[in-house]
C-alpha positions, -999 to +999 in steps of 0.1 A: +155-418+441+169-388+454+201-404+440+186-406+405+172-374+408+203-355+416+223-376+396+202-369+366+211-333+372+246-339+359+235-344+325+224-307+324+251-283+307+246-249+291+278-244+277+288-283+272+326-284+270+345-298+241+375-324+246+414-312+251+417-328+215+393-306+192+404-276+210+425-246+188+440-224+210+447-190+187+465-159+194+430-141+185+414-161+212+440-152+236+436-111+228+393-118+228+400-132+266+426-106+281+409-077+267+375-089+281+393-095+318+408-059+314+375-040+304+358-066+337+384-052+357+384-014+343+343-014+354+346-028+383+374-004+394+351+024+378+322+013+404+341+009+433+355+044+430+320+054+424+306+041+450+331+051+474+332+086+463+314+114+480+285+135+465+275+170+477+233+172+473+221+208+474+189+221+485+174+252+498+148+260+530+135+292+543+153+307+573+134+304+597+158+321+627+149+354+646+174+375+663+206+359+649+240+376+644+268+380+619+307+379+630+324+403+602+362+394+598+377+427+581+416+432+571+415+465+549+448+486+547+444+523+536+476+535+527+469+574+534+445+580+558+458+580+592+447+559+620+435+586+644+412+594+616+398+564+611+365+558+621+345+520+621+309+525+619+283+500+616+241+507+616+211+489+607+176+488+594+162+480+631+180+515+641+206+503+663+243+518+657+274+515+668+300+543+664+335+539+662+341+503+671+368+499+688+366+458+703+379+433+688+394+455+664+427+467+660+446+493+640+481+492+629+501+522+615+517+520+586+545+550+572+549+563+541+564+533+525+534+508+540+556+494+568+545+486+603+555+513+627+575+498+652+554+495+688+521+507+671+493+491+675+456+515+678+450+551+668+444+563+704+474+585+704+485+573+739+520+564+740+532+586+772+497+591+787+498+563+818+530+584+831+520+616+825+484+607+846+509+595+871+524+626+878+490+644+885+477+647+919+453+619+931+427+648+930+429+661+894+398+663+877+398+677+841+374+696+824+353+683+795+348+720+785+309+715+779+312+682+765+289+654+776+304+645+809+311+609+816+301+588+850+330+601+866+325+639+861+359+644+847+380+647+818+413+637+822+425+627+789+428+645+758+411+614+738+381+616+774+374+655+763+376+642+725+349+615+733+329+636+753+328+659+726+309+633+702+288+622+728+272+659+726+268+659+696+295+690+686+331+687+663+364+684+678+379+710+661+405+731+681+423+705+700+449+735+704+424+752+733+421+720+755+444+718+785+446+680+786+454+681+747+483+709+753+500+683+780+500+654+758+514+669+726+482+659+708+483+684+680+520+673+679+517+640+675+491+640+647+515+661+627+538+635+629+513+612+616+495+629+590+513+609+562+512+573+581+487+549+564+467+529+584+458+484+586+423+479+599+416+443+613+398+422+636+357+412+640+326+424+643+293+414+656+263+427+633+228+415+632+216+396+609+192+423+593+199+448+563+228+470+571+260+496+567+297+490+576+313+524+573+349+532+575+350+568+575+376+599+586+370+606+619+342+599+645+306+600+641+282+619+659+245+629+657+236+663+652+198+670+639+189+636+630+219+629+610+252+618+607+282+640+610+318+633+612+341+656+631+372+664+610+405+682+623+410+716+601+445+719+603+451+684+585+428+690+558+443+720+551+477+710+558+491+705+522+492+670+532+474+641+510+443+619+521+423+596+501+405+565+505+424+540+483+425+507+504+434+470+495+408+450+511+430+412+521+397+396+535+365+401+541+343+374+553+309+367+568+311+341+600+289+321+614+292+311+655+296+275+642+330+288+631+342+304+667+348+259+671+384+249+658+375+218+639+336+227+627+357+258+613+381+235+595+356+214+582+336+244+567+369+252+549+373+221+539+336+217+524+339+254+507+376+242+495+357+211+473+331+232+462+356+258+449+343+289+469+369+288+494+378+323+487+355+356+496+346+375+468+363+410+482+397+392+492+422+412+475+404+438+463+415+465+454+399+507+450+421+539+437+410+574+443+428+607+434+410+629+452+398+632+493+364+633+481+355+600+474+332+571+479+330+537+477+302+512+482+301+477+483+266+456+479+267+421+496+237+399+493+248+371+517+233+337+515+229+315+549+250+282+545+246+252+561+269+222+556+262+186+569+295+165+567+299+126+561+311+127+599+281+137+611+290+175+619+266+208+611+284+240+600+265+266+598+281+294+580+275+322+550+285+332+519+281+364+498+279+376+462+292+416+458+286+443+436+304+477+436+302+517+430+321+546+432+314+582+431+334+614+428+316+634+457+340+666+448+315+667+416+284+677+427+266+675+459+273+647+484+243+644+505+241+626+533+268+606+517+306+609+534+338+598+522+348+566+529+338+532+527+300+521+528+297+481+526+257+480+529+248+441+532+216+425+531+205+390+539+189+365+517+159+348+533+164+311+515+196+297+529+210+269+508+219+234+525+248+213+513+251+181+525+274+148+515+264+115+508+283+086+507 
């Protein structure tokens, strides 16, 4: 019975075949056959490529993190500000202040043509200090001239005296009257470098809150609840032209994950695919014709989390930027000194970008 049942199925054929003697093969039929095969192959290939393509899903969440820090990676050149006059200060809304930041920050002297001065990699101006200190007696204890003494109670160098003045809230205006400065030829070195420029680069750690990064002329100190900046008078009045024209080669906010080389490379790859590899302030130029001039950059930082197809999670940051500049010689400058102010705020809704395969 089974044999008869399956045998009957042989007669079921929705597409009956014609016999060879009634078939007519034409060029039109061959063309339609090839066209149909090409269309089927094209659609199959497109579907396969679409299946293999990685898409990025975008979502937002509320940032619940507390007490985190950001890393600012910067590289800025000032063609008409000597390194000894350039100071980097960080202030934020929490009240934390970092004055004259030097840790992980490198200053390189540039001559009038923008060429690096040989064997010059800081603004401390202490090329021969080690030799001079070796010549002094072991029991030598230099005076701080009324400045706030360090824990050792002695100011051995001109730089120590200068720092003691800043810590006391005084302006360091007359280095020629300081024994250590005269011995080191400090004033002569400053005069020799008055027409130089400076490149400052490195990484600084800041709180993940609203704050201000200030590149200013001279070190800052606190006086009467206000920030003041010490400027050497004879450099201000010697006829040399100083202004805060600048070129920002690179300015980026980084997360702790980007200290890992592989995660950093994965993050760069994601940014490149999204077309956001370059930061908004990269290669930005500012031009000032006067010394009393201020540049302000207002940045909105957005935390971003990348989830890659291979399971990596990279925490990084993006930002948007707007700028403003003002001539401070036309009217009162108030509490806003000359220089560059980078004011940054943090968006509380970070973005999440996930690779979907």
